N, C-alpha and C positions, 0 to 999 in steps of 0.2 A: 791351351783353351783351344780358339776357336780364331782360323784366321778373318774372317767378315771383323770380328773385335776391331780391328787396323781402320775399317772405314767406318762402322758405329762410333767408334772413337777416336777416331782420324786427329779431334779439334784437339790437338795436345797444347797442355800448355806448360811451362816451367812447374812441376807438378809441388803442392802445397809443402810437402816434407822434406823437399829435396834441399834446402839447407845447411852448410855445413855444419858439422858437431865434432871437430876433430875425433875421426873413429878411434879408438884404442890401440888398433892393431891390423892388420896387413888384411885378416878376411873381414872386417867392417870397411876398410876403403873399398875393395873388391867388389861388396856387395853393394855399396854405393855408386861405383863408378856403373856395375850394368845397369842400377835404377834407373840413374843420370838420362844414360843412354838406349834408355826403352827396352833394355832386353831382361823385359818380366820374370820370364821362366828362368833365367840363372838367377836374379836378383833374388826372386822364391827361396829358389835353393839355397844361397848363402847367407841369406836373414836366417831360415829357419834352422840353421848347420848353431847360428849365433845363438838361437833363444834354446835349444837345447845344450849348448854349453854354460848356461845362464845369465847373459845379456839379456837385461829390460831395459832400453829407453825410448821414449817417445819417437825418435826418430825411426828405430826400427820396425816399431808395430804401426806408425804412422805407415810407412813404407810399404811394412808388407801387404797394409790393407789396402791402399793403394794400387800394388803392383796385382793383385786380384782382382779387384775392381776395376780395371783395365782389362782384365782377360775374361771378364764377365761371369768369376767365379764369385756371386754376392754371398753363397754361402760361407766359405773361407771371408772374406772381405767384413762380413758381420763381425764375425771370432774378434779377427786381429783388430778391426775398430774398439769391439769391446773390449779388447785387453789394453788399447789406448785409454779409455776413458778411467779403466778401472786405477791406472796409477795417480798416486797422489799429487797432490798440487799440481796435475797438468793442465797447461793453456795453450790449445790449439786454435789454429784457424775455425772458424764458423762453419765452414766450407764441411769439416770434416761432422760435427752434428747433424747435418740434411746427407750427408752421406749415410752415415751411420744410422738412421731414422730412416734413409731410402734402403739400407741392404739387410734390416731386420723383416722387411717385407717377404725378401723371398728366401726367409727361414717360417715364415708363417705367424710370425711375433707381432700382431698388428698393433696391439695393444701397447706395448713398448715404444714400440716405432710411430704410433701418434703420442706420445709421451715426450719424446725426442724431436718431434716438428713443433708441440707445443712449445718446449725449450727454444726452439730454432725460432718459431715465430714471435717469441716476445723479446729478442734481443737482434732478430731483422725484420721491424715490421715494414723496412720500404721493399724488400725481397720480395719479386714476385712469384716465389715459390710460397712462401708464407701468406702472401695476399692470399693465392688461389686458394689455398688450405683452409687457412679461414672462410673462405667462402664457401666450403665444401666440404665441411667438418663430416658431414655424414656420407661421405664420399664412397666408402664400403656397399652402404644399403642401395646407394643410387647405382653404382656400378652393379648391382646385382640384379636389382629392377630391368637394367636394359640387355643381360645376361640371356644365353639361351636362344640366340636368334641367328646361328650360325651352326651347320652341321659339319664336321668338317675330317680330314682324311690326310693319312702321311703319304708321302707321294713312293710309287716306287723306284722313281729315278735317284732316288737319295743313297749318298755314300754314307761310309763311316766315318769321311770328312765334314766341312763346314759348306754344305749347300745354300744359298740366300739368293738374294736382289732377283724374282722371277720376272720377266715382262712377256709378252705374246708376240709373237713375229709372225703371222698368217695364222697356219694351222701348228707352229711351233711355239716352243717353251721355250723361251731362254734367260738361263741363270748364269750364277757365279759359285764354282767350288773349288775348292783343293783339294778334291781325289788325285789320289799318284798319278804324276803324267810322266813316271820312270825317270824322272831327272831329279828326284827330290834331293839328294846331299847337295847338289849344285844350286837348289832354289828354297832353302830356308832361310825361314823370318826369324828372325832372335827374338822377336817380341813372344813367340809361343813356340817356336821350333817346330813350325808347320811347313809344310809349303806355300809358295804365295797363290792366289788365285786366279781362274783363269775364266774366259766364257766359253761355256757350252748351251747346247742345244738339243732338244729330245722332241720328234714329232707324235700330238695327240693322234691315239687309234680310237676305233668307232668304240670299242668294248670300256673305253675311259682308262686304260693303260698307256705308256707312253714306248717307243722304241728307244736302244740305248743309246745312252749320252753321248755325241760327238763335240771335238772340240772345234771351238769356231776357227776362222782363219788366222794366219799366223800374223797376218795385219793386223789384228785386233788386239791377240794375244803375246806379250813380250815377257821378259824376265822380268815383271812387276805383277803388284795387284789388277784387276780387271775387274769392274763391277758395274751393275745399274746402267740398264742399256734401255733407252727410251727411242721409239721405230717410228716414223712416220706413217702415216695410213695409205701410201705409196709404196712400203717397204725399201725405197730407195736411198735412204737417208738415217743413220743412226747416232744416237747421242751414247756417250757411256763416259766410264769413268777410272781414271787409270792413277796409278803413284807416278809422283815426281819421278821420271829415270834421264839415265844419260846413255846416249848410244842404246837404246832400248834395254839399260839394266835400269837394275833400283838403285833411286840414288838421294840423298838426304841434304840438306841445306846449310848452311853454318852453324843451325842452333841444333841439328841433331836429328830434323824433322823429317819426314817424307812427306811433302802437301800431296794432297790430292786436285785434280783435274779434270776438267769435262772436255771432251774431243770429240768432232762429230766427223763421222768417214760416208762415201757416198758409193752407192752398188752402181759398178760398173762393170756390162761383159761378164756378171756372174763371181767378180771381184768390188771387194771393199777397198778404197782405192780415196786418196787425198784427204789423209788422217791430218788433222789441224787441231790444233788448242782453241777454244772458243776465246773473244780478245778480255773478257774479264778474271781469265784466271788469273794467278800469283805465284810467284815463289815464296811470299811472305805469307801467304794464308791459303788455306783447300775451298774449295769449287766440289762437288759432286753432287752424285744420286739425281739426275733430271726427270724429270716427267711434263708431256706435253700438253696444253690445253686441246680440247677436240676442235677449234679452227686451227690449232701449230702456229698462232700468233702469240703465243707466252711460254716461257719456260718455266718452272718453277723446281728451285734445286737448294741443298743444303749447303753452309757456307759458314765459315767464321771471321768474313771479309770486316773490314772496319764497319763501324754501327749496329756488330751481333752483340744482343744481351747476354749472351750466356757462351757456354763452351761452345757451339754451334745454333745457326737460323735459319727459318727457311725465309727465302728470297724468290722473288720475280722476277723475271725481265722481258721485253718485248724483244720479238722477230719479227725483224722488217722485211715487206715483201722481197727484197735486195738480198735476203740473207744477212745482214747484218742486226745488229743487237743493240737496244738500248742501253739503260742504265739501269743495274739490276738495284730494286725496291725491298726492304725489308717489310715482312709482313704483319709487323707489329708486335706490343707486347701480350693483345688477346691470345696469340697464339705462342709466343717465341717466351721463354724464358730463362734465366740464368743457368740452367743444366742445359741438355741437349734436344733439341727438335730437328729429327734429321729422317732421311729416305720419303719424300713425299711422294704424293700420288695426286692425281688433277682429274677428277671422273667427267664423264660429259656431260651430266647435270650440275656441274662447278661445286662438287664436294671435295673438298682436300682431305684426303688421310694421312696423318704423319705419325713417325713414332716419336715419343718424347721420356723422359725420366725427372722431366718437372713439374707436368702435371700430375695430381692425383691418382695413384693407382693402384695396381696389384704387386707390383715390385719389378724390376727390371727397367725395362724398356717397354712401356703398352703402346697402343694404337689408340688414336682418338681423330676423331672427323670432327670437320666443321663447314659450313658453308660460306665460299668466298662471295663476298659483300663488297660495293664500293665503299664503305663503312666500316674495316675491319674491326672499326674499337666496336660495334655491336652485337660480330659473330659469338655463338654460342659453341663452346669447345664443346665435346660429347667422349668419355671413355667406351669403347666400343663392346666392352664387356666379354666375359666367358663364352664361349671357350676358348676365343680368340686371343683373348689377354690372358696372362697367366703370374704365378711368382718370379719366372725368370724373364728373356728379353724377346719381344716380340715383335716385327718389325716386317721392313720391305712388303707390305699390303698393298694390292693391285683389287681391284675388281671389275667387273661388266657389269655395268647400271641396268642393261638390256634380261641378260643371260641370270643376274644375280647371282653369277659364280664369281670366283675369285682365288688367289693365290697369297699366301704370306710364309712366314721364315720365324722359326722358335728356336731357341736350345732347352726347350722343356724336359722334364725326362721322360723316359719310355720311345725317344724318337730313335732313328736309327745313326744320327751321327751326333758331331758338335751342334750343328746348327740344321734344320730339315727344314725342307719348305713341305707346306701343307694346302691341301686344295679344301675350298669350303663352300657350301651354298646357301644364300642367304632368305632363309625361312620368313621373316620379318625386317621390315623398313626400318633402318634409324629414326630417328626424331630429333633433328636439330634446329628446332626453332625452343627458346626457351618457354617455358611453360608454368603457370601457377593453377592454383585451385579454387574454385569458390564451391562453398556446403551450404545447404542450408536444407527448411522443411519447410511442404507448404499445409496449410488447415483450412478447412471452413470456418468462416470470420464467425465469431463473441461463440465457438466451439473449440471442444480436445478432438474434433475427427480429421484423423489426416485426410489429404486428399489426392487421390493415385488417379495418374494421367494427365496432370495437368503440364499445359507446356510453359517451360521457361526458357527465357530468351534475354541474353545479356547482349546491348547495343553499346558504343563509343561514344565519346562525346560528339561527333559528328553522326552520329543516329546509324552507323552502320553494325549487321550483325556481326557479333564476334565467337558469339557460341549459342547453343541451342542443346536443350535436354528437356526429359519428362520424366514426372518425378513417379517414384517406385511405389511398389503396395503400401509400404509405410509412412509413405511421402516425403520421402526424402530426395533431392537433388543434388549433383555435383556437376560443376562446369568446368572447363581448361582454357586461360586464356593465355595468351602470351605476356612476355614480362613488361610490355610497353607499360608503364604510368599512366595516370592521368584520371579524368572523370568517367562514370561508367553507369548506366543505367541496366535493374534489373527488375523485367519484368515476368509476372507470369498471368496464363490466359486459360481458361476450360469452357468448354462450349456451357451455356446457361447458367456461368457462372460470372461474377463482375471480374476485370482483371487488379492485380493489385502490383505494384511496385514500390521501387527505392532506388535513391541514386548515392553513389559513393564515388570518395576520390581513393585511390590507389597509388602507391609508388611501385617503382622496379620489381623490387622481390617479395611484396606483400601477399599473403595469401589470406583469405578470409574464410569466415564458417560462422555458423550460429543463426544466419539468417532465415527469419522468419516473416513469410508472405500469407495473408491470410484473405481467401477470394471470399464473396458473399454470394450465394446464390439469387438468380434475376426471377424477376417474377415470370413466370411460364406463359402468361399469355398480355400482350399489349394492348391497353385500353381502345378503342375506336374514335379515328381523328389523330391516331400518334403517329409519327413517322418512326418507320424501321429502323433507319439509321442512328436514331438517338436511340431507340431502343434495345438496339443490338450494339451500341457505341461503338459504330464505325462509320466510314466518311460518308458525304453523299459522292455522287459519280458525276463527275464534269467534264465540261467537250470544249473543244477547241473553240478560239471564234469563227462563226458563221458554217459550222462544222453539226453535223448531226453522226455520225460514226462512234462505235463503242470505242473505247481509248482502250490500250494495255492496261492503264492504272486503275480501270472502274471495275476490272472483272474479278480483285477481291471481294469490293463489296458486294456485287453482284451474286458471285457465288456463293456467300453469309446468306442473302436473302432467298437466294433458290436453297438453302439446305434447311434453312428455319420454315418457308413454307414445304417442304415434304413432312418436316418433321410434326406442321402443325396444319392440317388439310382441310382447316374449317376456317381457315384463315382467309378473308378476301381484301384485297389491296386497289389503292386507283395509284397508278402512277402519274405522277405531274413535274412537267418540265418546265422549263423558263429558259429565258434569255436574258442578255445583258442590252443596257439603251444603246450599242453603238448604231444601230441602223432602225428605220421608220418604224413605226407600232404596226403595222399590218407585216410586213415581213416578218419581224420576229415572233407575230403568232405563227405564220406557217412555219417557222422554222424550230418553234417550241413544238408543235403538232409533227413535225419531222423525227423530232428525240423524241417523243412519248413512242411511237410506230419502232424506232430502234431500239428501246429500253424493252419493250412489252415483247418484241422479235427474240430478243435475246434471252429472255426468262422461257418463252415457251419452247425457243430450241433446244434449252437444256431442263424440260421434263416438267414445268409447273404448265398446269390447265388453263388454258387460253379464257374459260370459263371464269377465274377466279382473278383474272385481269382485267383493270377497265384503265383509262387514260384521259388525261386533259393537259393544252399546251396554253398557259399563260402567258407566252411572252414575255413584254416587261413590267409587267403588271404588278408581281411580287419582287419588288426588287430587295436584296439584304443588307442593303449600304445606300449612300447619298449620292450614287452613280448614276446620274439620271441624264447624263448624256455622256457624247463619245470624249469629250474633252475634259471631263469633271474628276477622270479618276487614269491609275494606269490601270496596264493590260492586267496585272496582278489581281487589282479590286474588282474590276469588270469580271475576272474567272469567277469571284465567288457566285456571282448570280449565275452562271449557266451551267445549270445544274438538271439532273432529275430527283423527286423525291417517293418516296413508297407509304403512302398514306392509307391506315388500316381502316376498312370500312365498314368491316363484320366479321 
């Protein structure tokens, strides 16, 4: 199958079915030896011969399924897992239930996959994959709703071999490929009988095509797998992934595993030099697929180091000013699961893209996105949808958020090779904030008449505006809120109607519908002597202590008065301004007169005829409370008296 499977599945465990069952003959022993040595291509050939000869055992079927699974041939894996579960009295590890459910997606049988996931979830309620499935049983519909946001194109640089892990280096695309290097016989990998992958680059042309790919420096490419480059912005440092090696050759540890490590190299006089391992590499676990934050102070990567939830997790580590590193930290179980989370990419806007087969997806590895937050337990993980994701493996996604362009790799049908690199253009930005809907209808009070054009506003418990909408021609409305729980207030307003509202409490995941608000028609003309602020259900305008200028928060009230007077041109009003009792009576009278002039000037400047306006200052003679001296009240109480009113006189 593909060379990159050695990178996607580098976090190998002693596979579930590797237990000895005392093979019945030399063929069975040979097949099991190949399987335990991760020579999956040879193991498949040997096991399938045994099946043709009539052998049907749990070990054969599980090992066949696992061999194809590790090679990312999910169709064949689903077949053999199906044969495994068709055996009588089979008692297998629950992980096979998950794998069977997962591979069924790759053959398009989502209904059967969901049934097996229900079984897996019922028997493993603490498993993160079960929890995420039960939280999103409608995942197919949700993925569909987020699909069709990308235009994708297969790149001309692809080969019949595996091409994946793109990155950008200036005007070049750097990628990993297993194309023929002319030394295949010496560089075959028994995992799949394919050559080792090396790093290549191609220059982008103005017409959208690329130059012929060329192999990067021998300093970077050895007789091992190399992949997943991350360049610093100045182009002088590169981080990349390489298999464990000895004297530049592919090497395994005592368990037969070839771990992965991240290396750093610096560009000096046009050559990559000082190639060194990062300090948190280990011979006991893998570290791979680096990506740098925009300030280059953090590196995100994939690993199965201690503290990992599953086969591989996404970690982050600080890069210090002197080039040293902090302690790697797991990003937590909102992102990571018991399966594989790998190939991270962090954007300039702090959005993390990664590949996973643990979150609900379309099959194989899917690409997901989440916004990095201080509290990762609150982040929303979103499947990016089709056409980037498919029923097969989709991974190594990168994006330039300024140009909305990027690349990813996939082994889907219709490509040029086993894995191909695709370019894409993002046509619609992904939404990474959890959202729930609130729906309802607006009617005229004491009537069945629906009300179009009403403004519906949602406030949180701190009176912050959360969302806003306008009722449709049939009176309906829909608002989208965040998933934060709490107390919310919904308010509907429309010109010439009394407002209506309701308050309710919501939990984090609750949606609410069927809300009905009723707005009563306003009396068209206010009675003489009434205050327009009360008639229009708006606040008076207030002034700062010892000031007469119009404050910013007063403009909404003044604009409402202006709109009303323009709609009813026969109305005349008297502006009555007041002060608190902080100063002397004579001074306060003059201050109130200045406030009258400022208020009238604002109305006149915004289109109200001066002949319709009169005014009087009343100083401190009409206090609204008992604040009769400066020391009698606090400032908030005095503020109530520093006001202008709009009294209807005709």
